[in-house]
C-alpha positions as CSV (number, residue, x, y, z in Angstrom):
1,M,87.4,22.3,76.0
2,R,85.9,23.7,72.9
3,H,85.7,21.4,69.9
4,V,86.4,22.9,66.5
5,V,84.5,21.8,63.5
6,A,86.6,22.5,60.4
7,V,84.4,23.0,57.4
8,A,86.2,22.7,54.1
9,L,85.9,25.7,51.7
10,L,87.4,24.5,48.5
11,G,88.6,27.2,46.0
12,M,89.2,26.4,42.4
13,S,92.7,25.2,41.6
14,W,94.4,26.8,38.7
15,S,94.8,24.6,35.6
16,C,96.5,26.8,33.1
17,A,100.3,26.5,33.0
18,D,101.0,30.1,32.1
19,G,98.7,31.6,34.7
20,P,95.4,31.3,36.5
21,S,92.3,30.2,34.6
22,T,89.9,32.9,33.5
23,S,86.8,30.7,33.9
24,G,85.2,28.8,36.7
25,E,84.4,29.6,40.3
26,P,86.6,32.1,42.1
27,P,88.7,31.2,45.0
28,R,87.0,31.9,48.4
29,F,89.7,34.2,49.9
30,V,91.0,37.6,48.7
31,A,93.9,39.2,50.5
32,H,92.7,42.7,51.4
33,A,94.9,45.7,50.5
34,G,97.8,43.4,49.7
35,G,97.5,41.4,52.8
36,I,99.7,41.7,55.9
37,G,103.1,43.3,55.6
38,N,105.4,43.4,58.6
39,H,102.5,42.7,60.9
40,R,100.6,45.6,59.5
41,V,97.5,45.9,57.2
42,Y,96.6,48.3,54.5
43,T,100.2,48.6,53.3
44,N,99.9,47.4,49.7
45,S,103.6,46.7,50.1
46,R,106.0,44.2,48.6
47,E,106.3,42.5,51.9
48,A,102.5,42.2,52.1
49,L,102.1,40.7,48.6
50,E,104.9,38.2,49.2
51,H,103.5,37.2,52.6
52,S,100.0,36.7,51.0
53,V,101.6,34.3,48.5
54,S,103.2,32.3,51.3
55,R,99.9,32.1,53.1
56,G,98.2,30.4,50.1
57,F,96.2,33.3,48.5
58,E,95.5,33.1,44.8
59,L,93.6,36.5,44.7
60,I,95.2,39.6,46.1
61,E,93.5,42.9,46.1
62,I,95.6,46.0,45.6
63,D,94.7,49.7,46.0
64,L,96.0,52.0,43.3
65,S,96.1,55.8,43.6
66,W,97.1,58.6,41.3
67,T,100.1,60.8,42.0
68,T,100.2,64.5,41.2
69,D,101.9,63.8,37.9
70,E,99.4,61.2,36.8
71,R,101.3,58.0,37.7
72,L,99.8,55.0,39.5
73,V,101.2,53.8,42.8
74,L,100.1,51.2,45.4
75,V,98.7,53.2,48.3
76,H,95.2,52.9,49.9
77,D,94.7,56.7,50.2
78,W,96.7,59.9,50.6
79,D,95.1,60.7,54.0
80,R,95.1,58.4,57.0
81,E,96.8,55.3,55.6
82,F,99.5,57.3,53.8
83,A,100.2,59.2,57.0
84,R,100.4,56.0,59.1
85,V,102.7,54.2,56.7
86,F,105.1,57.0,56.0
87,N,104.7,59.2,59.1
88,L,104.2,62.3,56.9
89,P,101.4,64.9,56.7
90,P,98.5,63.7,54.5
91,R,99.0,64.9,50.9
92,R,99.2,63.6,47.4
93,L,102.8,63.1,46.3
94,S,104.5,63.1,42.9
95,F,105.7,59.8,41.5
96,E,109.4,60.6,42.5
97,E,108.4,61.8,45.9
98,F,106.5,58.6,46.5
99,R,109.5,56.5,45.3
100,A,111.8,58.4,47.6
101,A,109.6,58.3,50.7
102,R,110.9,56.2,53.6
103,S,108.3,54.0,55.3
104,A,107.9,54.5,59.1
105,I,106.9,50.8,59.6
106,G,109.6,49.1,57.6
107,I,107.8,48.2,54.4
108,S,108.8,48.6,50.7
109,Q,106.2,50.7,48.7
110,M,105.3,49.7,45.2
111,V,104.5,51.5,41.9
112,L,102.7,50.1,38.9
113,D,105.9,49.0,37.2
114,D,106.7,46.8,40.2
115,I,103.7,44.6,39.5
116,G,105.3,43.0,36.4
117,P,108.2,41.3,38.2
118,F,105.9,40.2,41.0
119,L,103.4,38.5,38.5
120,A,106.3,36.9,36.6
121,A,107.6,35.4,39.8
122,N,104.2,34.2,41.0
123,P,102.3,32.8,38.0
124,E,99.4,31.4,40.1
125,I,98.5,34.9,41.4
126,S,95.8,37.3,40.1
127,L,95.4,40.9,41.3
128,V,92.1,42.5,42.1
129,T,92.2,46.2,41.4
130,D,90.7,48.9,43.7
131,F,90.9,52.4,42.3
132,K,89.6,55.2,44.7
133,E,89.1,57.5,41.7
134,R,89.2,57.4,37.8
135,S,89.0,53.6,37.7
136,V,88.5,53.4,33.9
137,D,91.5,55.6,33.3
138,G,93.5,53.2,35.6
139,L,92.3,50.1,33.7
140,R,93.3,51.7,30.4
141,R,96.8,52.3,31.9
142,I,97.0,48.7,33.1
143,A,95.8,47.3,29.7
144,R,98.5,49.3,27.9
145,R,101.3,48.5,30.3
146,F,100.5,44.8,30.8
147,A,98.8,43.8,27.5
148,E,100.1,40.2,27.8
149,L,99.1,39.9,31.4
150,R,95.6,41.3,31.3
151,H,94.2,37.9,32.3
152,R,96.1,38.2,35.6
153,F,94.1,41.3,36.6
154,V,90.5,41.2,38.0
155,P,89.1,44.7,37.8
156,Q,86.6,45.9,40.3
157,I,84.0,48.2,38.7
158,Y,81.9,50.6,40.7
159,H,79.1,51.5,38.3
160,P,77.3,49.4,35.7
161,G,78.5,51.7,32.9
162,E,82.1,50.7,33.5
163,L,81.4,47.0,32.7
164,R,81.4,47.5,28.9
165,E,84.6,49.6,29.0
166,A,86.4,47.0,31.1
167,R,85.3,44.2,28.6
168,T,86.5,46.3,25.7
169,L,89.9,46.7,27.3
170,G,90.2,42.9,27.3
171,F,89.5,42.0,30.9
172,D,87.7,38.7,31.3
173,R,87.0,38.5,35.0
174,I,85.2,41.5,36.4
175,I,83.9,42.1,39.9
176,F,81.1,44.6,40.6
177,T,81.8,46.1,44.0
178,L,78.8,47.8,45.8
179,Y,80.4,50.0,48.4
180,Q,79.9,53.1,46.3
181,S,76.6,51.9,44.7
182,D,73.1,53.1,45.7
183,L,71.4,50.6,43.3
184,S,68.5,48.6,44.7
185,D,68.7,44.8,45.2
186,R,66.4,44.3,42.2
187,E,68.6,46.4,39.9
188,I,71.7,44.5,41.1
189,V,70.1,41.1,40.5
190,D,69.1,42.2,37.0
191,I,72.6,43.3,36.1
192,A,74.1,40.1,37.5
193,A,71.6,38.0,35.6
194,A,73.1,39.2,32.3
195,G,76.0,36.8,32.9
196,E,78.9,39.2,32.3
197,L,80.2,39.5,35.9
198,W,82.6,37.1,37.5
199,A,81.5,38.1,41.0
200,I,79.9,40.8,43.1
201,T,81.4,42.0,46.4
202,M,79.6,44.0,49.1
203,P,80.1,45.2,52.7
204,V,79.3,42.7,55.4
205,R,76.3,44.6,56.6
206,R,74.6,44.4,53.2
207,A,75.5,40.8,52.8
208,L,73.9,39.8,56.1
209,N,70.9,42.1,56.0
210,G,68.3,41.3,53.4
211,E,68.1,38.8,50.7
212,L,70.5,40.1,48.1
213,A,73.4,37.6,48.7
214,G,71.0,34.7,48.6
215,R,69.3,35.9,45.4
216,L,72.6,36.3,43.7
217,D,73.7,32.8,44.9
218,E,70.5,31.4,43.5
219,I,71.3,32.7,40.0
220,G,74.9,31.4,40.2
221,V,76.8,34.7,40.7
222,P,79.5,34.4,43.4
223,V,79.2,36.9,46.2
224,F,82.1,38.2,48.2
225,A,81.9,40.3,51.4
226,H,84.5,42.7,52.9
227,T,86.3,43.0,55.2
228,V,86.1,39.8,57.3
229,N,88.6,38.9,60.0
230,D,86.8,36.3,62.2
231,R,85.5,32.8,61.6
232,L,82.1,33.5,63.2
233,T,81.2,36.2,60.7
234,M,82.5,34.1,57.9
235,D,80.2,31.2,58.9
236,A,77.2,33.6,59.1
237,L,78.0,35.0,55.7
238,R,78.3,31.5,54.2
239,A,74.8,30.7,55.6
240,A,73.5,33.8,53.9
241,G,74.8,32.6,50.5
242,V,78.1,34.4,50.4
243,H,80.8,32.6,48.4
244,G,84.0,34.2,49.8
245,I,85.6,37.1,51.7
246,Y,88.1,39.8,51.5
247,T,90.3,39.5,54.6
248,D,93.3,40.9,56.4
249,W,93.9,38.2,58.9
250,L,92.3,34.9,57.7
251,S,93.8,32.9,54.9
252,P,93.0,29.7,52.8
253,S,95.3,27.7,55.1
254,D,93.3,28.7,58.2
255,E,90.4,26.6,57.0
256,A,92.0,23.4,58.1
257,L,93.1,24.7,61.5
258,T,92.0,22.5,64.3
259,Q,94.8,23.1,66.8
260,E,94.2,24.6,70.3
261,A,95.7,27.9,71.0
262,S,99.0,27.9,72.9
263,S,99.0,28.7,76.6
264,W,99.3,32.2,78.0
265,T,100.1,33.8,81.3
266,E,99.2,37.0,83.1
267,N,101.3,38.4,85.9
268,V,99.9,41.2,88.2
269,D,102.1,43.4,90.4
270,D,101.2,45.9,93.1
271,P,97.4,45.5,93.4
272,L,95.7,48.7,94.5
273,P,92.6,48.1,96.7
274,L,89.6,50.1,95.7
275,E,86.2,50.8,97.3
276,F,84.4,49.8,94.1
277,A,84.8,47.3,91.3
278,V,85.6,48.5,87.7
279,V,84.5,46.3,84.8
280,P,85.9,47.3,81.4
281,F,84.0,45.7,78.5
282,V,83.3,45.9,74.8
283,P,79.9,44.8,73.4
284,W,81.7,42.4,71.1
285,A,81.2,43.0,67.4
286,I,81.7,39.3,66.6
287,D,78.4,37.6,66.1
288,G,77.9,34.8,68.5
289,L,79.2,36.2,71.8
290,R,77.1,37.5,74.7
291,L,78.5,39.3,77.7
292,T,76.6,39.2,81.0
293,L,77.6,40.8,84.4
294,E,76.5,38.6,87.3
295,C,76.1,40.3,90.7
296,R,75.8,38.0,93.8
297,N,75.2,38.8,97.4
298,E,77.0,36.3,99.6
299,G,76.3,38.1,102.8
300,A,73.8,37.4,105.6
301,K,71.7,40.5,105.0
302,S,70.4,42.6,102.1
303,A,72.9,44.7,100.1
304,T,72.4,47.8,98.0
305,I,74.2,47.8,94.6
306,R,74.8,50.8,92.4
307,I,76.0,50.3,88.8
308,R,77.1,53.3,86.8
309,A,77.8,52.9,83.1
310,F,80.4,55.2,81.4
311,D,81.4,55.5,77.8
312,A,85.1,55.4,76.9
313,S,85.4,59.2,77.3
314,G,84.2,59.0,80.9
315,E,80.7,60.4,80.3
316,S,78.1,58.9,82.6
317,L,75.4,57.2,80.6
318,A,73.3,55.4,83.1
319,V,72.9,54.7,86.8
320,E,71.0,51.9,88.3
321,D,70.4,51.1,92.0
322,F,68.9,47.8,93.2
323,D,68.8,45.7,96.4
324,L,70.0,42.1,96.6
325,A,68.6,39.9,99.3
326,A,70.9,37.7,101.2
327,G,72.0,35.0,98.8
328,G,70.3,36.8,95.9
329,Q,71.8,37.5,92.5
330,K,71.1,39.6,89.4
331,Q,72.4,39.4,85.8
332,L,72.9,42.4,83.5
333,D,73.2,41.8,79.7
334,L,76.0,44.2,78.7
335,A,75.0,44.1,75.0
336,K,71.7,45.9,75.9
337,L,73.5,48.8,77.5
338,E,73.1,51.9,75.3
339,L,76.6,53.3,74.9
340,R,75.8,55.4,71.8
341,E,78.0,54.8,68.8
342,A,81.2,54.3,70.8
343,A,80.2,50.7,71.4
344,Q,82.6,50.5,74.3
345,G,82.7,51.5,77.9
346,W,83.0,50.4,81.5
347,L,81.0,49.9,84.6
348,R,81.7,51.1,88.2
349,V,80.0,48.8,90.6
350,E,79.5,50.1,94.2
351,G,78.2,47.9,96.9
352,E,78.8,46.0,100.1
353,R,81.9,43.8,100.6
354,S,79.6,40.8,100.5
355,T,78.9,41.5,96.8
356,K,80.7,39.2,94.3
357,L,80.9,39.9,90.6
358,A,81.5,37.7,87.6
359,L,81.7,38.3,83.9
360,R,79.9,35.6,82.0
361,R,80.7,35.0,78.3
362,Q,78.2,32.9,76.4
363,F,79.1,31.7,72.9
364,R,76.7,30.9,70.0
365,D,77.0,27.2,70.6
366,D,75.9,27.7,74.3
367,E,79.3,27.1,75.8
368,E,79.8,29.5,78.8
369,Q,82.8,30.9,80.6
370,T,82.6,32.8,83.9
371,L,85.4,35.0,85.2
372,P,85.5,36.4,88.7
373,I,86.2,40.2,89.1
374,D,88.3,41.4,91.9
375,R,88.0,44.8,93.8
376,R,91.5,46.0,92.8
377,A,93.3,47.9,90.2
378,Y,96.4,46.7,88.4
379,R,99.6,48.7,88.1
380,R,101.2,46.4,85.6
381,F,100.4,43.2,83.7
382,R,101.9,41.1,81.0
383,S,100.0,38.8,78.6
384,L,101.1,36.4,75.9
385,G,98.9,36.1,72.9
386,S,97.9,33.0,71.0
387,G,100.2,31.3,68.6
388,S,97.5,30.0,66.3
389,G,98.6,32.1,63.4
390,V,95.7,34.6,63.3
391,S,94.8,35.9,66.6
392,G,95.5,38.7,69.1
393,L,94.6,40.4,72.3
394,L,91.9,42.9,73.2
395,L,93.1,45.3,76.0
396,S,90.7,47.6,77.8
397,L,92.3,50.0,80.2
398,V,90.5,52.3,82.7
399,N,91.9,55.1,84.8
400,P,89.5,54.9,87.8
401,T,91.1,57.8,89.7
402,E,90.3,61.5,90.0
403,T,93.6,62.6,88.5
404,G,95.2,62.1,85.1
405,Q,97.5,59.1,84.7
406,T,100.2,58.2,82.2
407,Y,100.5,54.7,80.7
408,R,103.0,53.0,78.4
409,L,101.9,50.2,76.1
410,R,104.4,48.0,74.3
411,R,103.7,45.1,72.0
412,Q,106.4,42.6,71.1
413,I,106.4,39.7,68.7
414,G,109.3,37.3,68.8
415,G,111.3,39.8,70.9
416,E,110.8,42.6,68.4
417,V,109.0,45.8,69.6
418,I,106.2,46.4,67.2
419,D,104.4,49.2,69.0
420,D,105.6,51.5,71.8
421,E,102.9,54.0,72.8
422,T,102.7,56.4,75.7
423,T,99.3,57.7,76.4
424,E,97.6,59.9,79.0
425,L,94.2,59.0,80.4
426,A,92.0,61.7,82.1
427,P,90.1,60.7,85.2
428,N,87.4,58.1,84.5
429,R,88.6,57.6,80.9
430,M,89.0,54.3,79.1
431,L,91.4,53.1,76.4
432,I,90.7,50.2,74.0
433,R,93.4,48.5,71.9
434,V,93.0,45.4,69.7
435,Y,96.4,43.9,68.9
436,R,96.3,41.4,66.0
437,S,99.1,39.1,64.8
438,S,99.5,36.8,61.9
439,T,102.8,35.3,63.1
440,S,103.2,31.9,64.7
441,E,105.4,33.5,67.4
442,Q,103.8,34.6,70.6
443,M,102.8,38.1,71.1
444,E,103.4,40.0,74.3
445,V,101.7,43.2,75.5
446,V,103.1,45.0,78.4
447,V,101.4,48.0,80.1
448,D,103.2,50.1,82.7
449,G,101.6,53.0,84.7
450,G,98.9,53.3,87.2
451,P,96.8,53.1,89.0
452,M,94.7,51.3,86.4
453,V,92.1,48.5,85.9
454,A,92.8,46.4,82.9
455,Q,91.0,43.5,81.3
456,T,92.5,41.4,78.5
457,M,90.7,38.9,76.3
458,R,92.6,36.7,73.9
459,W,91.0,36.9,70.5
460,D,91.2,33.8,68.3
461,P,88.5,33.7,65.7
462,L,89.5,30.3,64.2
463,I,88.9,28.3,67.4
464,R,86.1,30.7,68.5
465,K,87.6,31.4,71.9
466,L,88.1,34.5,74.0
467,W,89.9,34.2,77.4
């Protein structure tokens, strides 16, 4: 059993009766893009904001975009996320068109005027602004519309020249976000040393690579990193001097979580014998996990093994042949396989019947798990996700045949169908899906079709476990 060490991250508690304090250290968690609304991220919806309040957030980031008639609405972008939320072709709408649009995922969109009632109902909440364009114009609009509530807004600026303008408009807490900046570490430290910034936020890669986060921490400027959805990365960031995170799935209440995940089951019907073993895998992006394929010859004579690596599109990337003596074994570190930028793929292992395979997962604290791999494909499986409150399932699905196959994937939470997808996989193609859930109810993923080879890993960053 894995033991969980809960490390307290204490955010500042608000002391002002009519709203949050404008001084002191920032809270450590920012709900990204409004938070989670109806099990979805990037919605900036009323449901997302209200859910973030219930999860204990004091800072909520919102994305604001301009309509064709110069009004501000809460939408991440007019391209991919707009199309996903409203099931409409990507394009910028007018204000009235946006108000009249019907969400395809059951959420309630918001416009700038909707922010006032939300802030009035939730006096402990502050909103971090993220403008994709014309940020100073947007801040002027907010300062005019919410003159008495300016202390409830935390503007993100994108260039040093915007700092003075934000101050002039009456905003006290200002965050310099670096995702659009090409300034050097030295230049950023010099700007921060002037003492007018409340915090600096940056992408995870920049926070972990180099010394910028640590230097800012040394001079007393809080650093945030975005976007972080697992505890291992959060721990690594804290060790690098990062104060807090922007997150979709983690929350302040998750810090005290010490419970074990609930049980899960997997049922397999209609096994299809194969002449080779298929091993779907993903070189896991979470720091602290190593995947190793272990080949073992349990026969009485030497066996020849051929391992072929494919990317998710079915392109052959590498072939390796080797002999295993009777009783011999060999380990392959999957993280060292070069799968180009796809960072995902699968292995076809051909060999004697005496060959046994196992997938070994080694975590940063040296705990290991070894899973046997059978020579068969699965036509159907069902898996129950964790009920820890922030977790999910990673599904990797391979069509190992020489003909195209159709598969249906359905995700259910609490009996409600959240996703229902039908997809076709060409021969030797792979499909990866990561299903995340913020609900305490169990999540179920069902895949029908075949033949297939499927691997599921239960993803639970808070207790650092994958099954």
